[in-house]
N, C-alpha and C positions, 0 to 999 in steps of 0.2 A: 284352791279355795274359791268358790263362786261368790260374786258380788251381787249387789241388789239391782233391781230393775233400773234400766236407763230412762224410764219414764219419769222425768223430773216433776211432773204434775202431782205425783204421789209423794208424800213426805218420806224422805230418806232417813233411815236410822243410822246409828254410828257404824262406820265402815271400818272393818278390821282387815289389815293385810299383815298377818303374822304379828310381829312386835310393833307394828305401825297402826295407829288408830286415828281416824279422821272424822271430825264432826261436820257433816254436810251443811248444817244450818249456818255455820259461821266460818267454816274452813279451818278451825283450830286443829292442830296436829300434836300427837303425843307419841314418842318413841319409848317403848317400855323395855325394861330388862328382860332377859330371855325367859325368866320364870314369872314375869308379870308383877313382881313384888313392888317395884318402884319404877319411876320414870327416869330416863336418861336425858331426854330433850322434850321441851314443851313450848309450843308457840301458839298463842291465842289470836294472832293477827289475821291469819288466813292469807298472808302475803308471802309468796315463795317465788324465788327466781325473778325478783323485781328488777327492772332495768334502770340504770342511771344513764340518761341520754342528754347529750349536749351539756354535760356538767351538772345535771340536776336529776334527783330521784323522781321518776314518773309517778304522779299521783293516780293510783288505780283503784278500781272498785271491783270486788268479786261479784260477778254477775250470776254464775251458776256453778253447781257441782253435780257431776253425773258419773255414773259407773258404767264402764264399757268393757265387758269381758273381765279380765283380771286387772284392769286399770281404772283409775279415778282421774277425771279430767276437770280441772278448774279453769273457768273462763273469766277473763278480766276485760274491763274497758278502761280507757285512760287517754290522756292527751298524747298526741302524735301516734296513736295506735289505730290501725284498721282492725287488728285482732291480736290478742295475746292469750295463749293457753298454756297451762302447766299440766303435764301428764305424770302420774305416779303409778308405776307398774310393779306388781308383785313379782319377785324373782327369788332365786336361791332358796327354793322350797319353803317359802314363807318367812325366812329370817332376814330378808332384805327387800329393798325396793329400789327402782331406778327413777330418779327425777329427770325430766327433760322439759324443755320449754321451746315454744315457737312464738316468734314476734314478727308481726307484719306492720311496719311503720306506714303512716299515712303520707309522709313526705320523707325526703332524704334526711337522715339524722346521723349523729355520731354516737355510737355505743361506747360508753366508758367502763361500766361495771355491770355485773349481774349480782345483786344481793341475794344470796341463797336463802337466808332467813332474816327476818326483820330484827331491828334493835329490840332489846328486852326479851328476846327468846331466852328461856331458862335452860341452862346446861347443868344438870344434876350429876356431874362427874367431877373427878378429883384432879385430873391432869390431861394435858394435850401432849401427844407424842408427835414430833415432827423430825424425822430422820435428817440430820444435818451432819455437822462434824465440828469438833473443837480439838485444839491441840492441848497437850499436857493433862489430859483426862481420858479414861476409857469411854466415858459417856458419849454416845452418838446422838443424843438429843438433850437439850437443856431441861431443867426442871421448869415446867410450865403449869403452875397451879391455877385452876380456874376459880377457886373460891377466894383467892386474893385477886390477882389480875395478871394477865399475860397477853402478849401480842407476838404473833409469828406469821410467817408467810412461806410458801414453797418456792418463791422466786429466788433464783440462784445468785444472790448478791453477796455470798460469802466466798466466792471464787473457788470453791472446792466441790467435787463430785457433781459437776454441772451437766445437765440441768436436773433439778430435783423433780420427782413426779408430783403431779397435782393430787396430793392425797394427805389426809391427816387422820390421826387416831385419837379418840376420846376414851379415857379409861376411868373406871370406877371399881377398884379392887379386881374382882374376878370378872366383871362385866366390861365389855368394850364395844364401842360404836365406831365403825370405820366409814370414812367418806372419801371416795376416789373417783376421778374422772375416767370413764370408760372410753369415751370418744374424744380424741384430741381436739382442742379448740385453739383459735388464734389468740391465746391468752398469755399473760405474764404473771402466772402464779395465782394461788389461792391465798387470801389474806384473812386472818382471824384475830379479833381483839375481844377479850372477855374481861369484865370487871365484876368482881363479887358474884360470879356465876352467871351473869347476864351478858348476852352478846351485845357488843357495841357496833361491830361490823363483821360480816362474814361474806366475802365476795370473791368472784372471779374478776381478774383485772384485764380489761381490754385496752387500757391506755387512757390516762387522764387527758382531759381537754387541753390543748386542741389536737391531741394525738390518738384519738380513739379510732374504733373500727367504723368505717362508713357503711351504713345500711341503706340501700336504694329504696325509694318509695315503692310501696305496694308489693315488695318482694319478701318472701318468707325467709327468716333467718332462724336456724335451728340451733339451740344450745344443746350440745351433746349430752349423753346420759351421765349423770352423777350417781354412782351406786353408793347406797348406805346399807350396811348390814351389821347385825348384832351377833356377838359370840360370847360365850362364857368359858372361863378357865383356859384361855389361850394367851400366850405371851405376845408382846408387840411384834416380835419377829414372825410368829406364826400368823398373825393378822395380816401383815404385809405380804407374806408368802401366799396366804389364801387369796388375796386380791390378785396376785400374779397368776395363780391357777385359774381364776375366773377369766382373766384376759386370754389365757391360753385356750380355755374351753370355748370362748367366744370366737376363737381363731383371729383375734386381734393381734396377738403376739404369738409367734411360732413356738412350738414345743422344742425343748433343748435337743431332743432326739433327731430333729430335722437338720441339725447342723453337723457337718463333718469337722472333726478336730484332729489335728496332726500331732504325732507323738512328740516331736521336738518342742512343741509349745509348752509341754509339761516340765521340761528340764530347766535347771537353774540358769538364770540370765545374769551375766555380769554387766552392770550399769556403771558407767564411769563417774557418775556425779559425786558420790561420796569421796572417792579418791581425789577428784578435782578440788573439792572443798578442803580436804585434809592437807593436800600439798600446798594450798594457798593459805592455810591457817585461817579459813573463812568460815564464820558461823552464819547460817541463814537467818533471816528475819523469822520471828515466831509465826506470823501469818503471811499467806501468799499475797495478800493485798499490799503488804509492805515490801515484798521481795521483788525489787525492780532490777533491770539490767545493771544499774549503777551499783547496787548493793552486792551483786554477785560477780562483778567484773573480774576480780582476782581469780575466781574459780573458772570462769570462762577461758581466761588466758592460759590455764594449765592444760587444757585439752588440746593435744596435738598428736601427730602420727607417732612421735617418739614415745609419748606416754602410753598410747594404746599398745604399741609393740612391747613395751616393758611389761605391761599387765599381762599380755598374752604369753610372754616368756614365763612369768610366774605361774600362770594357770597350767601351762604344759609341764614345766619342771616339777611343780608340786602335785601334779596329777589331780587338780581340782576338777570335779565333775561338771564342768561348764563348757558349753559349746555354742553359746550365743553371746555376741559382743554388742552392747548397746552404747552408741556414742551419744552422750547427752548434750545439753545446750553448750554451745561453744564451737561445734563442728562447722557451723555455717557463718555467713557474714553478719547477719543480724536477724532478729525476730521479724518474720515476714519476707526476708530475702534468703532463699534456701539454696544458695550457691555455696559450695565448700569454701571455707576461709582459705585464701590463697597462701598464706604463710603457715597456717597450722596443718592444712591438708592440701598440699600442692597437687596431689594426684590421688583423689579419693578412690577412684575406680581401681587403681593399682593396689591400694591397701585392701579393698574389698576382695579383689581377685586373690591376693595373697592369703587372706584369712579363710576364704572358701577352700583354697588348696590345702590348708591345715585342718579342714573339717569343721570350721566355724560358720554359723549364720551371723549376719550383720544387720543391725537395726540402727535407726537414728531417732533422735528427739525431734518432734514436729508440733507446731502450734499454729493451727489454721486461723485462729481468732485474733491474733495480736500483731501489730506492726510497730516496730521501734520508730521513735521520732526521727532518727537519723538514717533510717533505711532508705535505700535508693529504689523506689518503686515507680514504675511507669504510671503516669496520670490516668491512662485509660483502664488501669486495673482497679482504681480507687473509686469508691462511691462518691459521686458528685465531683470527681476529679481531685478530691482531697478533703471532703467533708469530714469534720471532726465529731466523734461521738461524745457522750456525756463525760467521759474521762479524758477528753482532749487528745484522743488518738485517731489517726486515719484508719479506715477499715475497708475491706473488700466486701462487696455485696454479692454473695454467692448465689442469690436468686437471679442474677443477671446472666442470661445464657452466654454472653460474651466473656464474662469472667470464668464461667465453667469451661468453655471451649478453648479460650486463649491462654488461660492460666492454670486452673486446677487439673484438668485432664492431662495437659502436657507435663505438669509437675509430677503426676503419678507415673507417667511413662518414664520420665527422667529418673525417678526414684527406683523403679522396679524392673524396668526392661533390661535385658542383657545386651541390647544393641550398642553400637559404638556411640560414645557421648553420654551414655546413661550410667547409673551407679550400680545397678544389679543388686539392690538391697533386698532384704528378706522381711522387713517389717518396720513399723513406726510405733513410737510411744507418743501418744497425744497428751498434752499437758497444758497447764496454765491457760485454761479457756476462760480468761478473765473478762476481756472486752467482748461481751456477748451481745446479742441483738436486743435492742431496747424498743419500747413503743414508738419513740420519736425517730427511729431509723427509717428513712424514706426508701423502702424496698422497691426494687424494680418490679418484682412479682409479688403482689399482695397475698397470693395464696401461701407464701412462705411465712406470713405473719404469725407471731407467737413464738415464745422461747423454745418450747419442746418441739414444735413443728419445724423450726429453723434448724435445730440440732439434728433432728431426724433426717431432714432432706439432705443436708450436707454430708451426713454420715453415709447415707445411701449412695451418694455419688462417689465420694472418695473411696469407699470400701469396694464398690463395684469396679471402679477403675483400677484399683490396686490389684484386685484378683484377676482382672483381665490379663495383666502382665506377669503375675506370679500366683499360681493357683493356691500355694500354701502360705502366702504372706500373712504375717501376724500383726493384728492391731492390739497393742497393749494400751487399754483405755483407763478411765477413772471416772465412771458415771454409774450411780445407782439409779437406773431408770429403765423401767419395763420396756419401753418402746425402742431403746437403743440396743437391747440384748442381742438382736441378730447381727449387729455390726461391731460388736466387741468380742474379742477372742479370749483375752485375759483382763481382769479388772484389778488394778493395783490399789493398795490400801493407803497410798500417799505417804509423804514424809512424816516421820516421828522424830521429835527433837530431843527426846530423852531415851533412857534405856527401858522405858515402860512398854514392854511387848504387848500389854493388854490393849493399848491403843490399836495396834494392828488387828488383834483378835476381834474386838468389838466392831471395828470398821468392816472386817471380813463378814461378820454376821449381817451387818446392814446391807452390804453389797449383794450377798447371796440371796437375800429375800426381796430385793428391789430390782435385781437384774437377773431374771430367771435363767438357770442353766449355764450361766457364765462362770467359769472357774475363777477363783481369786488368787492373786499373786501378792504375797507379802512384800512390801517395799523394803528398802535397804535398812539394815540395822548397823549403825556405825560404832557401836560400843562392844568391847569384849565382855563387859559386865552384862549379866543375864543372857548371854548368848545361848546357853543350854535351854533356858526357858523359852526363848524366842523360837528355836527349832522345834521344841516339843509342841508349842502351840501350832506351828505350821502343820506338823504331822497330825495333830488332833483334828484340825479343821480341813484336812485333806487338801491343802492349798499348795500353790507353787511359790517360787521365791526369786527375788532379785538379790544378788550379792553386790555390795557396793564398795567393799574395801579389800583389795588384794595388795595394794602398794602401801597404804597408810591407814591409821585408825586412831581412835581414842578409847581409853580404858573405861571412862565414865564421863558424866556430864561436865565435870570440872577439870578434867585432864586436858593437856595439850596434845595435839596430834603427834604421833610417833610412827616410825617405819613399821610396817607389818613384819612379823617374824614367824619362825617355825611353829611356835605354840598357836598363833592365830590361824595359820593355814591348817593345822591339825584340827582346830575347832570347826573350821569350814568343812573339812572332809567328813568329820564325824556327824556334823549337823545335816549336811546334804544327804548322807546315807539314810537318814530317818525319813526324808520327805520323798 
């Protein structure tokens, strides 16, 4: 679709970019339904991608609107600005546009936010979809009605499936408007608040003052492309999958076919965690934010070499189709200290060698993000020698090359190498990524700034190092994030605290459409109740499975743990035969 002349001396008529209409006289924008019958978004202010600098929204004036090829460029003037322009470029065969912004400050400033649309922008939609997660319900997003009021963000402060992609979906029955960041930014989520259909704020978060992003004087800062596209008659999952396809088409995220996947990754995994909990008669807290080392201490104490060997004996004797053993939390000294617990696993390498000789693969639970308060960690591995984050915990700054060279890379060698003094493991389960990077974290390397960027960079490093030592090593992750797809081999659906298998299924759908090409693994099901439905769901979703109960189990939510028996093992054999 050709646009109008770039000669701004001539009066410009209304500019149409597919479903997007811009009035060049005042910069007002309307995003229409796909058939043009009604609007989805309307903004009369002409103010888009406006900067909050030094804690204050910059007062700008729209200077000009011009069309250049398939793009429209809006130029602004304002305090602290040498230049600011917003470019809106047609894409996706006319049903979408990319917004981008360039800011050149006149002096060094601190960028706190980019307000995508001004307050009072009208959203003529019924709900906002933000893929998150909740326990005790199959819903993977809360009900967020725009005609009443709602507030949400993509920042991963719920401790699950971290980090969330910077993307939101606005729905109106059969119509849907998607907004997603194509180019990763040093941001901490996209935040939206709507009251009675009007935007109160809709911004990218670069960190509140005094922890914003420093922009040097007279240097261009480019806010990456935010893609908006309209579709009709598509589900939320199809919209998110469609955005993933766009990232693949743009070669931002590799296609699933580019990754080698090994056969043993698809086979059932035995994870010790549920048996640990059953043997300790320990019920986990409902939310991970409440599940601390103290609340699961009994379960941690249950994991030892004897328990593992007992479980392996059952697997072999009962001919359960399992050949991967995953040692969950408790195998190590403490979160952040990844030495084998000397009493529980006095010779971890010998155990691994014995399990290998029996034909098993061996994995361990690992959490790169958290350090227990009583963990013995050398001061030179800690940010600031022991600086506490907002949750009161010490943390490692993986952007520091010294931490990479002296801690992370040697740890991956210790985990996966078959050399003397190493564990010769076959994979890791990453979990509990609760203490994540925050805007106030004083990173050694500012280029790591931003939640998604930080996760991406550390994943690249540990995954690459892992594979250097073992070519088929498996990363069992838990992130519905497009960018992390190349570094996750299986995506687990996380703990379900009831027998409601639909929680697993809906989380599986979420993960499949937000982490392109990564197979899903249903997490452990601790109840004999609904076991048949659980396995049928796995088969229907073509997913993999973790088995958590070969020593003990519960029949339903209210029952007490009891020893596993022949009937339970038969359920496992029959169920695994389906997947």
